[in-house]
N, C-alpha and C positions, 0 to 999 in steps of 0.2 A: 433338646438341642435343635436348632433350626436347620443345620446342614449336616449331611453325612461326613463330608470332607471339605476342607479348605486348603488350597495350595497358596503358600506365602513365599515372598522374597524372590519371585521369578520375574523375568522380563517377558511378558505375555505378548505373543505375536497374534494379533487379530487380523482380519482381512485388510485393514488400512492403518493400523496404529500399533506401536509397541507400548504396552502399558506397564508401569511399575506399580502394580496393584495385586489384588488377590482374586482367585477363582473359587467360587462356591459350587459344590456338587451335591445334588439331592436326587435320589431315585434314578440314578444312571445319567442324569442330565446336568448340563451346565445351567445353573439357576441364577447366578449373580456374578458380576465383575465389579470390584470396587475395593474400598479400604475398610479395615476393622471388621471384616467378615469372620475372622478367626475366633472372635469371642463367642460365637454361636456354633462352633464346630465340634462334632464328636471326634473327629480325627484331623490332625494338621500334618501336611506334608511340606517340608521345607525344600524349595527349589534352589536355594543357596546361590542366587545370582545367575542361574543358567537361563538359556532361552527355553521358553515354554511354548511348544508348537502343537498344532493339530496333528494327530497321527496320520501317517501316510495312507492313502487309498491306492493300492497297487492293482490296477485293472488288467494286468497281463501276467498271470502266474500259471505255470504248469505244475500241477500235482498229479503224480502218476498212479494214484490209487483209485480203484482196484486194478489189478492185473500186472502192473509194473511197480509195485510198492518198493522193490529193491532199488529203484531209481530215486524216488522221493515219495513219502506218504504225508498225510495231513498232519500227523504229529510233528515230524521233523521239519517239514516245510513251513508250517505256521510258527514253530518255535524260532526258526531263522528269521522270519519276517518280523516277529514281535521283538526279538533282540535287536533288530536294526531299526525299529521305530515305525513299523507298519502295523496298523490296527484293523484294516479291512482289506480283503483281496477279492478280485473277481477271477475265478478259476476257468481256464480254457478247457474245452471239451476233449482234448488230447493231452498226453499220450497214455491215458488209462486204457485198459482193455476189459471189456469192450468200451469203445469211445462213447461219449455222452451225446448220442444222436437220436435217441428215442426217449419218450416220456418215461418208460419203465426204467431205463438206465439212469435218467435224471433223478428219479426218486431214490434209487438205490445209492447213487453217489452222495446225494444230500444227506441221507441217513448215516452214511459212513462219516462224513465230515462233521456232522453235528455232535458226534461223540468224541472227536479227536482234535478238532481245530482249536488252537489257543486264541485265534482272532476271528472276527466276524467275516462272513464270506457270502458272496453271490456266485452263481454258476451260469456259465454260457451253455447254450445248446449248440449243436453243430449242424451245418449244411453239408451233406455229402451226397454222392450219387445214389439215387433211389430212395431218399427219405423225405420227399415232399409232403407225404401224408402226415409225417410227424411234426412238421413245422408248427401248426396251430396247437398241437398237443403239448409241445415243449413250452410254448407261451403260457398255456393254462397251468402247467406244472410249476411255473415261476421263473423261467429263464430270464436273465438280465439282458440278453441279446444273443446273437448268433455269430458263429465264426465259420469262415470258409477259407480254403486255400486255392489261389489261382496257380501257385507254384506246385510242383510235384511233391507229394508227401505220402507217408504211410508205407506199409509193407504188405506182403501177401497174407499175413496172419489174419484170420477171420476176426471181424470186429474192429480192426485198426482204422484210423481216420484216413480218408482219401480225399484228394483234391477234386474239384469240379472242373468240367470243361465249360466253354462259353455258353452252350445251350443250357446246361444244368445250372450255371450261375444266373442266367437270365430268368429261368423258370423259378429258381429259388428266390430271387429278388421279388418276383411277382407275389409269391406266397408270403414272404416276410413283410412286404409292404402292408398286407392286411392285418398284421399283428401290431403294427405301430412301433416295433422294436428296431434297433439298429443291427445291420449286418457289418461285422468287422472282417476286414480282408487282409490276408497276406498277399500283397500284390507284387508278383514277379512273373514275367512271361516264361511259362514252362518249356515251350518249344525252344526258345533261345538258350535258356540256362542248361537244359538237358543236352542240347546239341553242342553247345560250347564246351561243356564238361566232357562229353564223349570225345570230342576232337582233341582236347588236351590230353586225356588219358591215352588215346590211340598214339599220340606222339610222345608218350612217356614224359609229359610235362605235368608233374604231380606235386610241385612245391606250393608253398603258401601263396606266392604271387600268382601262380597259375590258377588257383582256386578263385582268388579275387578277380582275376581277369575274366573268368567264366561267368561272373555275375556282375557285370558293369552297371553303372547307374541307369543306363537306357532301359534295362529289363524292368526296373521298378517304375520308371516314369511312364513307359508305354502301357504297362498294366494298369496304372492309376488312371490314365486317360480313358482306357477302354471301359474300366469299371464305372467311371463317372458317367459315361454316356449310357451304359446299361441302366444305371440308377436314375438318370434323367428320364429315360423312357418308361421306367416302371414306377417311379415315385418312391423308391426304396430309400430309407435313411441309411447313410453309409458312415463307417468309421474305418480309417486306414491305420493298421497297427505298424509298429516299429519302422516308421519311415526313416531312411538313412540319407536322404538328399534334400537339399533346399529346393531343387527343381521340382520334385514331386509335391512338396508343400505348396509351391507356387501354383501348380495345377489345381489344387484344392481351393486356394484363395480365389482363383478365377471362377470356379464352380459356385462358391459361396456368393460371390458378387452377382452371379446370374440367378441366384435364388435357390440353389440346391441346399438341402439339409445334409451337410457332410462335415465330418470332423476328423482329426488325426492325432496321433501320438508319435513320439520318438522314444528311444530307450537310453538309459544312462550310458551304456557302452558305446553308443554312436557318438556321444558327446565327450566321453572320457578317453576313448581309444581310437587310434587310427591304424592304417596298414602297417606302418613301421612298428607300432606296439605289438601287433599281431605276430610279426616275425620274431620279436624278442620273446614274447610270452609262449608262443607255440600253439598246439592244438586246443588248449583250454580257452583260447580266444576265437575259435572258429564259430561262426554263426551265419545265419542267412536272414536278410540280406547281409552281404559281407561288409566288414569294416572298410571304411573309405579313406581316401587320401586326405591329408591335412587341408588341402584346398576345398574339397567337397565338404568336409566337416565344418570348416569355417562358414560356408554358405548355410549349412543347416543351423548353426548357432545363431546366425543373423535372423533366421525365421523364428527361432525360439524367443529371441530377445524382443522382437516386435509383437509377440503375442499371437503368432499364426499357428502355433501348436497348442492343442488343448490339454495335453497331459504328458508327463514323463513317467515311464513305467520300467519294470525290470526285464520283462520277457524271461523270467527265471525258467530255464530249460535244462533241468538236471539230468544226469546220466551217470552210470557207474564209471569209476576211474578208468577201467579197461577200455571203455568206448571213447575215451578222450586221449588215448595214446596213439602213436603213429609208428608201429614197429616195422611196417613195410615201406616207410618213406613215401606214403601216398595220402596226401591231406584229404583227398576226396573220400577216403574210406572212414574218416573220423566223424563221429557224431557232431552235428551242427547245432550247438546250443551253449549258452553261457549261464553258469550258476552265479547269480549275482544279487539275489533279493535281500540278503542280509546287509548289504552295503548300499541299499537304496538311498537312505537319507544322508549318511555321513559323507559318502564319496561325492554325491551331487552337491551337497553344501560346500564342500571343498572346491570343486571345479566351477561352481556357479556363483555362490554368494561371497566366499572368501576372496575370489579373484575379481569380484565386482562386475561379473558379466550380467548377473541378475540381481535385482533388489530382493530382500528377504520376502517381500510381499508377492513378487512374481514367483519366487521359489515355492511358497506355500500354496499359491494358486495352482501351480503345475503338479505338485505332488498330492494335493488333498482336495481342494475345492473343485478344480477342473475335472478330475476323474470322477468324483462323486456326482457331479452334475451330469456327466455323460451317461451314467447308468442309473440315474434316478435314485441315488442313495441319499435321500433328502435329510436324513438325520446325521449325516457324516460330513467331514470336510473342512470344518472351521471351528475356531474358538468363538462361539456365538451363543448367547443365551437361548436355550431351548434345544440345542444340538446335543447329541450324545457326548458324554465326557470322555472322548478318545483323545488322549493327551500324551505327549512325549516331552522329556527333558533332553536338551542337547547342550553339552558343555563345550563351548568353542575354544577352550584352552587346553583340552585334554587330548593330546596327540598320542597316536599309537601306530605300531606296525602290524598289519593284519597277518595273523599266523593261522596255520591249519587248526590249532587247538582252540581258536576263537569260534570256529564254524559249527553251526548246529545242523547243517544239511545231513541227510542220510549218507551221502558220499561227500566227504570233506575235501572238496576241491573247489577252487575259485580262480578265475582269471585275475583277480585282484590280490591274490596272496603275495605278501612282500611289499605291498603298497604302504607308504607312509601316509596316514590320514590324520588330519590336524584337528579333529573334533570327535566327540563320541556321544552316543546315546547312553544315558545313565538310568532312565526309568521309562517304562511304557505302561500307560493306564488305559484300560478298556472299559468303557461305560462306568467310569468312576472307581474301578477296582484295579489296583496295581497288579500286573501279571508278570512283570520282569523288572529287576534292577541289576545294574552292572555288578554290584557288590554281592547280591544274594541269588542271582540267576532267576529261575522260574519259581515264583512263590505262590502260585495259584494253580488249580486244576484247569484243564481245557474247558472253556465256556463259550466258544464261538457260536454265534447265532446266524441262522440263515437270513439273508437280506433279499427282499423283493425289490424290483425296479418300481419305485414309487410313482413314476410317470404312468406306468401301466395300471398300478393300483388306483390311481385317480380316475381311471376309466376312459381316457381319451380313445385308445384304439379299440377297446372292448365295451364301448358304451351300450351296445345292443347284444352283448354276449353274457348271459347269466352264468355260464359255466365258470367264469373267472371269479365271480363274486363269492363262490364257495370258499376259496382260499383265504379270503380276507375277513371272514366273519369273526 
């Protein structure tokens, strides 16, 4: 037989066309697109008229193993992602304990994930106070990029991830610039957010609107402007995570026009939910930056529609259900993070493609090709000959109401529980092998592979550094 697998009867969404043809897979790769390929197939998969899409590349996922595995581990987190149509993830360096801020922890986390993840994965390194010496070591260990917080984060627990001040951010940018990797930033002004919150709490203003008012758009926009200037002075490549305002995206557009290498993402919840939804859903919808008004959300959508945003991600930030309740009627005490990764593809398809806000080609660019490009995942991101056969089937006629029993998270909670979603993922294929079907659930053992940032592998930032060559032999 010429091909391991051929997919038939699907509507195949390539970067610029929808094809009524077949996909041939051999040795993990997409090897042909055309007709009558099934006559040379060892296995045939019938897509039965469904949309055949590239698997999502979610570049903003929190897996809490090791240290907080009761929040989410690689087994449950990757299952939820796979069931929702994600085939690759880039994992943030928090909220595991210890956080992934040293090369030693990086290697340990990689080893854990390699035995438990159902999908392929890359790993961030972290920039925190006091770890400048680890920055080049993390690059050599295979970090896809770095993450830092301008906003206050972390606890007093040893090894927890901490935010950097302006001095530490500037010095960190200098160090990261030498690696050629991107620094991803949570950009909110901590002095303003902390003081605004303290003021609200002191006045016994602890409702959802009070929390939203304590993190207004200005704290994001100001932090973005400041970070852009630091990056301009250091030459550091920047990526802004989970932007919630069109105004912040506009600042990035200005910097790009001036020649800076800077990119950005937003998250599904900033496009799907607003402040009024937050009030209806309650603590499960608390996140930072906070959900915005409909007006601010509309401006963000405009930026997404014109291509000013590079990726849409989940910022899956799980926690035990007890941390998402509000027994003392103080929203400031509630964990700030949304569990949402399982509904990356279907919910976004509903609010973007079904509503005609985005074309299906913009959609796959934002969930797959764009994120893969950001982090040098060259074998991922599109249905193209030579790419990994990471493929999902989406049935646009299969509506369902999301129930707790549908969820694969360690803690089965979601801000989207009860939502009516008008399409569904029915099959997920990783490197040519079906790992999930809606009918049979998980039909393969975990086989996620560690992904290097191929831009670094190609040698641009480490052209004169032999240490990195050891990894890629």
